[in-house]
LUMSE-298845 format. One record per residue (C-alpha): residue number from 1; chain; x, y, z. Coordinates in steps of 0.2 Angstrom, whole numbers. Example, Ala and Ser with C-alpha at 12.3 -4.5 7.8 and 13.67 -1.06 7.14 Angstrom:
! residues 2
seq->1; mol->A; xx->62; yy->-22; zz->39
seq->2; mol->A; xx->68; yy->-5; zz->36
***
This chain:
! residues 96
seq->1; mol->A; xx->13; yy->74; zz->-146
seq->2; mol->A; xx->9; yy->63; zz->-160
seq->3; mol->A; xx->25; yy->53; zz->-158
seq->4; mol->A; xx->22; yy->51; zz->-139
seq->5; mol->A; xx->5; yy->45; zz->-143
seq->6; mol->A; xx->11; yy->32; zz->-155
seq->7; mol->A; xx->23; yy->26; zz->-141
seq->8; mol->A; xx->10; yy->27; zz->-127
seq->9; mol->A; xx->-6; yy->19; zz->-134
seq->10; mol->A; xx->1; yy->2; zz->-137
seq->11; mol->A; xx->9; yy->1; zz->-120
seq->12; mol->A; xx->-6; yy->7; zz->-111
seq->13; mol->A; xx->-18; yy->-5; zz->-120
seq->14; mol->A; xx->-7; yy->-20; zz->-116
seq->15; mol->A; xx->-9; yy->-14; zz->-98
seq->16; mol->A; xx->-28; yy->-15; zz->-98
seq->17; mol->A; xx->-30; yy->4; zz->-99
seq->18; mol->A; xx->-47; yy->8; zz->-107
seq->19; mol->A; xx->-45; yy->27; zz->-106
seq->20; mol->A; xx->-30; yy->38; zz->-106
seq->21; mol->A; xx->-26; yy->57; zz->-107
seq->22; mol->A; xx->-11; yy->68; zz->-105
seq->23; mol->A; xx->-11; yy->83; zz->-94
seq->24; mol->A; xx->1; yy->95; zz->-87
seq->25; mol->A; xx->16; yy->103; zz->-96
seq->26; mol->A; xx->16; yy->91; zz->-110
seq->27; mol->A; xx->-2; yy->93; zz->-114
seq->28; mol->A; xx->0; yy->112; zz->-113
seq->29; mol->A; xx->15; yy->112; zz->-124
seq->30; mol->A; xx->26; yy->119; zz->-111
seq->31; mol->A; xx->37; yy->103; zz->-108
seq->32; mol->A; xx->56; yy->104; zz->-106
seq->33; mol->A; xx->68; yy->90; zz->-108
seq->34; mol->A; xx->67; yy->86; zz->-90
seq->35; mol->A; xx->48; yy->86; zz->-89
seq->36; mol->A; xx->38; yy->71; zz->-83
seq->37; mol->A; xx->23; yy->64; zz->-92
seq->38; mol->A; xx->7; yy->66; zz->-82
seq->39; mol->A; xx->-6; yy->53; zz->-87
seq->40; mol->A; xx->-24; yy->51; zz->-82
seq->41; mol->A; xx->-30; yy->33; zz->-84
seq->42; mol->A; xx->-45; yy->22; zz->-81
seq->43; mol->A; xx->-42; yy->3; zz->-81
seq->44; mol->A; xx->-54; yy->-10; zz->-88
seq->45; mol->A; xx->-52; yy->-20; zz->-73
seq->46; mol->A; xx->-48; yy->-17; zz->-54
seq->47; mol->A; xx->-30; yy->-16; zz->-51
seq->48; mol->A; xx->-20; yy->-15; zz->-35
seq->49; mol->A; xx->-6; yy->-3; zz->-30
seq->50; mol->A; xx->8; yy->-15; zz->-35
seq->51; mol->A; xx->1; yy->-17; zz->-53
seq->52; mol->A; xx->-2; yy->2; zz->-54
seq->53; mol->A; xx->16; yy->5; zz->-49
seq->54; mol->A; xx->22; yy->-9; zz->-61
seq->55; mol->A; xx->13; yy->0; zz->-76
seq->56; mol->A; xx->20; yy->17; zz->-71
seq->57; mol->A; xx->38; yy->9; zz->-70
seq->58; mol->A; xx->36; yy->0; zz->-87
seq->59; mol->A; xx->30; yy->16; zz->-95
seq->60; mol->A; xx->45; yy->26; zz->-88
seq->61; mol->A; xx->57; yy->13; zz->-94
seq->62; mol->A; xx->50; yy->12; zz->-111
seq->63; mol->A; xx->48; yy->30; zz->-114
seq->64; mol->A; xx->65; yy->35; zz->-105
seq->65; mol->A; xx->56; yy->48; zz->-95
seq->66; mol->A; xx->47; yy->49; zz->-78
seq->67; mol->A; xx->29; yy->45; zz->-79
seq->68; mol->A; xx->16; yy->50; zz->-66
seq->69; mol->A; xx->0; yy->40; zz->-67
seq->70; mol->A; xx->-16; yy->46; zz->-59
seq->71; mol->A; xx->-32; yy->36; zz->-60
seq->72; mol->A; xx->-49; yy->44; zz->-62
seq->73; mol->A; xx->-54; yy->36; zz->-45
seq->74; mol->A; xx->-39; yy->44; zz->-36
seq->75; mol->A; xx->-41; yy->62; zz->-44
seq->76; mol->A; xx->-45; yy->73; zz->-29
seq->77; mol->A; xx->-57; yy->87; zz->-31
seq->78; mol->A; xx->-44; yy->100; zz->-28
seq->79; mol->A; xx->-35; yy->97; zz->-44
seq->80; mol->A; xx->-48; yy->89; zz->-54
seq->81; mol->A; xx->-53; yy->105; zz->-64
seq->82; mol->A; xx->-35; yy->109; zz->-68
seq->83; mol->A; xx->-32; yy->92; zz->-74
seq->84; mol->A; xx->-47; yy->91; zz->-85
seq->85; mol->A; xx->-44; yy->108; zz->-92
seq->86; mol->A; xx->-26; yy->103; zz->-98
seq->87; mol->A; xx->-32; yy->85; zz->-103
seq->88; mol->A; xx->-28; yy->79; zz->-121
seq->89; mol->A; xx->-37; yy->63; zz->-123
seq->90; mol->A; xx->-26; yy->49; zz->-131
seq->91; mol->A; xx->-41; yy->36; zz->-132
seq->92; mol->A; xx->-56; yy->30; zz->-124
seq->93; mol->A; xx->-71; yy->40; zz->-117
seq->94; mol->A; xx->-67; yy->54; zz->-106
seq->95; mol->A; xx->-75; yy->56; zz->-88
seq->96; mol->A; xx->-88; yy->70; zz->-86
***
């Protein structure tokens, strides 16, 4: 996880991400070589869908792994508790 954090944090910060956390199999220590990286993020400025997809694609290319980005605003209540239970904060202030 430390190596992944070292790779992720600079990439996320250059994309105006003010909060980031990992959830899912990577956060639980259950990842396999084919697992994706699930990230919960909050941007420091409003962004559109195309910019969000661009950030996701850039992360996937740089890390050579599939990345799923979920914004705090789009986190539906059905999975919110599960995401927050798994969440390992990379940096920034976590939501409540």
